[in-house]
N, C-alpha and C positions, 0 to 999 in steps of 0.2 A: 979387448976393447972393441975389435971389429965385430965379434959375435954379438955382443950386447947392443952395439949400434944397429946391426941388422935386425935384431929382435925389436928394437925400438921403432925402426922404420916400418916393420910389418904391423906393429901395434897402431901406428898413425894411419896406415892404409886401412887396417880393420875398422878403426874408429870413423874414418871418413866414409868407408863403405856402409857402416851402420846408419849414419845420418842419411846417406843417399837411399838406402833401402827403406828406412822408416818413412822418409819423405815421399818416396814413390808409392808405398803401400797406402798411405793416408790419402793420396790423390786417387789411387785406384778404388779406394773404398767409396769414393763419391765422384765418379767420372763426369756427371753432369756439372757438379761444382767445379771440377778442374777445367771443363770447357768454358764455364763462365769467367774464370780467372784469365784464361787465354784470350777470351773476347775482350776483356778489359785491357790487356796488353796490346792487342790489335789496335784498339782505339787510342791508347797512349802513343803508339808508334805511328799512327796515322794511316793504318792499313785496315780500317774497319770493314772494307769491302771483302776481307777474308773471313768474315764472321761465320759463314757457312761451314768453315772447316775447324772451328774452334774446339768442338768436342772430340772429333777424331785426333786433332793435334794434341789436346790435353792428355788423352789416353796413351798416344804414342810416346810423348815425352815422359809420362809417368812410368811407362814400361821400360824405357831406356834408362831412366834414373834408377828404377828398382834393380834391373839386371846389371847395371854398372856397379851398384852397391854390392850386389850378390857376388860379382866377380872379384871385387876388391876384398871382400870378407873371406872368400874361399881361396883366393890367391891364384886362380886360374887365368890364363891369357893375360899375364900381368902387364905387358907393354900396351896391349890394346885397351885394357881397363884403365890404366894410368892416363893414356892419351884421351880417352872419353871423359874421364873425371876432370882433367885439366881443361878440356874444351868447355865442358859444362860450367866450371868455376870461372873461367875467363869471361865467357858470355854473360853469365848471370851477375857477376860482380860488376861489370860495366853497366848492365841494365839497372841494377839496384843503385848504382852511383847516380844514374840519371834520375831515378825516382827520388833520391835524396835531394838532388839539385832542384828539380821542378815540383816535387811534393804534390803529385796528383792525389785526389781522393779515391784511393783503391787499396786493396789488400794485396800483399805480395803473393799469397797463396802457396808459400813454401811447404806448409804442412797441412794443406787443405783447410777445412773448417775447424780442425782440432786445435790448432794454435795460431793465434793472430799476432803478428809481429809488426812493429812500426817500420818505416823505411830505414831509419838509422839502425835499429836492432837487426834487420835483415842484412844491411851492409856490413855491420861488425861480424855477424855470423859468417858471412861469406869470406871476409878477410881471415877469420880463424881457420876456416876450411882450406883456404889458399895456402896458409902457412903449414897446415898439416900435409897438404899435397906436396909442398916444396920438400919437406923432410922425408916423406915417404917415397918420392919418385926421382930424386936426384942424388947421385948420378943415374940417368935414365938407363944407361947400358948395364947396370948391375942391380937388377930387380930380383934375381934368384929364380928358382923353379919351384912349382907347387908339388905337393905329394899327389900321386896319381888318384888316390881315393877321393880327392877334393873335386875331381871332375864328376864323380858320382854324386857328391853332395850338391854340386851346382845343378845337376839334372833333376834331383829329387825336389829341391826347393824351387827351382825354376818352373817345374810342372805345377807345383802348388800355387805359385804366383799367377800362372796362366789361368788356372781354374778359379782362383780368387777374383781375377779381373772379369772373366766371363760372367760369373755369378752377379757382380755388381753392375755390369752392363745390362743384364736382363732384369734385375730386381732392385728393390729399394735398399739403401745401405744397411749393413748389419748394425752399425752404430750411427746414430743421428746426432751431429754436433750443431745443427741449426736450431733456431729459436722454436720452430715447430717440431719439437720432439715429444715423445710420449710423456704425458704428465703436464704439458703446457696447458694453459687456460686462456680461452678467448676473453678479451677485455669486455666484450658486449654481454657476457654472462654474469658479470659482477653487478649486483643489485645497486650498490651505492659506491661507485668507484672513488668519488671525491673524498669519502671518509677514510678509505683504506689505501688508496693508491695515489701516487704522484706522477704527473706526466712531465718528462723532460724533453724540450724541443731542441734538436740539433741544427745549428746554422753554420755556414761556412763563409769566410772572408779571407782573401789573400792566401788561399791554400791551407788555412787553419780552421779547425772546427772547435766550436764551444757549445756548451749546454746552457739553455735558458729555461726559466720557469714561465708559466702562463702569465704571471704578474710582471715579468721582467723581460719582455720580448725585445729583440734588437731593432735597429732602424732598417730602412729599406736597402742599405748598402750591403746587408748580409743576405745570403742565399739559403733558403730552407732546404735541409737535407732529409731529415726523418724525425719521427717521434718515438721516444722510448718510454715505457711505463714501468714503474718500479713500486713495489709494495713497501709502505712505511712500516718500520719496525724490524727490518732486516730479514724478512722471510725470503727464502730462496725459491719461491714459486715463480715460475716463468709465465709471464702474461704477454700474449701476442694479439695483434689486431688483424681482423679479417674483414675489411670493408667490402661490402657487396651491394650492387645496385641493379635495377631492372632497366628495360629499354627506355623508360621515361626519366631515368636518372634518380629515381626514388631509392633511398637506401633501405636495405633489408639486412642489417648486420646481425640481427638476432636469429636468423634462420638456423644456424648451427649452434646457437648458444644455449638452447633449452631442449630437453628430451634427447631422443636418439636420432642423430643426423649422420647420413653417409654422403660425404662430399667427394665428387669426382672432379679433379682439376686437370684441365687440358690447356697447358700453357702454350702449346703450339697446335691449335686445333686443326689447322689445315694440313698439318704434317701427319695427322692420324688417318689411317685407311678407313674405308667404308666398313670393312669387317670389324675393326676395332670400335668404331662408333656403334655398330650393331650390338657388340658385346656390352657397351656402356648402356645402351637402351634397355637391354635385358636386365642389367644390374639395377637400373632405375625402377623398373617394373617389380622386380623381386623385393627391392627395399620397401616400396609402397605396400606390398602384400604382407611383409613381415612387420609393419608398424613403424618403420623408420621414415624420417624426412629426407628424401634424396635431393641433393643440390648439385647441379652441374655448373662449374665456373669456367669461364673463358675470358681472355684479355682482348676481345675483339668486339666490334659493333654487333649487337645482338640481332638486329634486323638483317644484316648481311649474313650472319651466321645461320639464322633460320632459313634463308633462301638457299644457302649452300647445302644444308642438311636435306632440304626438300629435293634438291637436284641430284643428290648422291645416294640417298637412302630411300627405302620404302616409306610410304606416308606414315604408317603406324609408328615406326621407329623414330622418324623425324619429329612427329607430334609429341611423343613421350619425352624426348630430349628437350624440345623447345619449351615444354611446359614446366621444366625444372631448371631452366638455364638462366644464369645471371652473369653480370660482368664483375671481374675482379682484376686487380693489377698483376701484370706479368711477373714482376719480381716476387710478389707475395706467393703466387701459385707455384713457381719453380722452387721456392724455398719450402713450401708446405709439403710438397711431394715431388721427388726427383723423377718419378715416372710420368711421362706425358700421357695423361689419361688415367692415372692411378687414383686409388680411393683412400679416403681418410674417415675413420669413425670417431665422431665426437659424442660424448655423453654429458649433458648439462654443461657444455662449453669446455669440457676437458678432453684433450686429444688422447685417445686410448690406443689406437694402432693404425698401421698403414698397410696398403697393398699396392703392388705393381699392377699394371693393366694385364700382365701375363698370369697373375694368380688371384683374380678377383674372388671375394667370398662367395661360397655356394650356399644353398638353402640351409644346410645343417649349421653353418657358421653363425647365422642370424640367431638361432635359438641358443647357441652357446654363449655368444656375447651378450645377449639380452638377459640371460639368467645369471651371469657372473657379475660380481661387483666391479664397477668401472675402474676404481683405483687398483684393485688386485689384478685385473686383466692388463691394465697399463703397465704395472710393475713387472708382471710376468713376461710381457712382450719385450720390454726393453732389457731386462736382466738376462733373459735367455739369449738374446742376440748379442749382448755384450760379452757373455760367457763364450759364445761361439767365436767371436773375434779374438778374444784373449787366448783361447785355445789354439787358434790359428797361429797367432804370434808366438806362443810358447813352442808350438811344433816347429816353426821355421827356425827359431834361435836354438832350439835343442838340437836339431839336425846340423846346423852350422857349427855348433860348438863340439858336438860329440861324434859326428860321422866323418 
């Protein structure tokens, strides 16, 4: 009986570790998104002044979560891993209880952008994990000892997790779970949206959200949250909005909706170095020469932005950027491309692929993407990267199970 109970305890620890590991990896897949979630928690807790640390904090917590899960699955340093897991669960269970009570309009971010849970679902999930921890770690003094080879397993997988994290800090996520993923279509590219698409308007009142149609909008006691566009007839095509305006407030939403458009999105423009802006100016010039429509989007006052560019760049670079620069909402830009200063290629309104500012397209890339079918290029881009992510997960779990 004692042997089977110990096996069951190890199974509970392994299962808890698997949840921790997957949760941490999904956050590390999108470190900018993890930072946005931490920023929401800062605001909820009334410490919004800590916003500057949200992304580093998100990465650190995701790494701690992933390595705690890895330790639980391999069985190494059992007391330390058990203490870390219980500390995590105690803190986040109390935090999600507060979310249930106060019901703020925010996502828990437990599994990044991949899985969205309500506050109640998150709280129940945490209670289940607390129960698994209770079975796995009590009595605390009798957790057993791991096999020595499991320390090797921990080192192999831990190194892979570090490499995975570094890649996603430097480049765009391998798998994009946001609305602005490959294959999404700009609403402004639809010729007659009223015949094919319906718009749903999301409003909030007393902490609860509801959807309304254009013909049935609520009274002024409701607060507008967002607009969602859905295709009538059950199509799974993702439609996104990219509102763009110039310095006079005139809308130019069709800039990326037709033909070949290369959109550079700088959601924190003053956080970009002069060297990075010079690279963006070069990209704009090359896009012009290749027959693309370059668009630079910032969530700042355009006149102020022009003055800043003139003060920090050579006149030629500043003039090139200013001529292609428009205003767009911060949330839209950070969703469209997680890289600050990254590029997105749209073909007739369809999102084809993305680049980080660190690996902008070169001259040869323009001819390649111009000659290829947009749908084929988009499918190849997303499927290839999904396979890389799946291969990474397969590698991690294969090492954990068989080494």
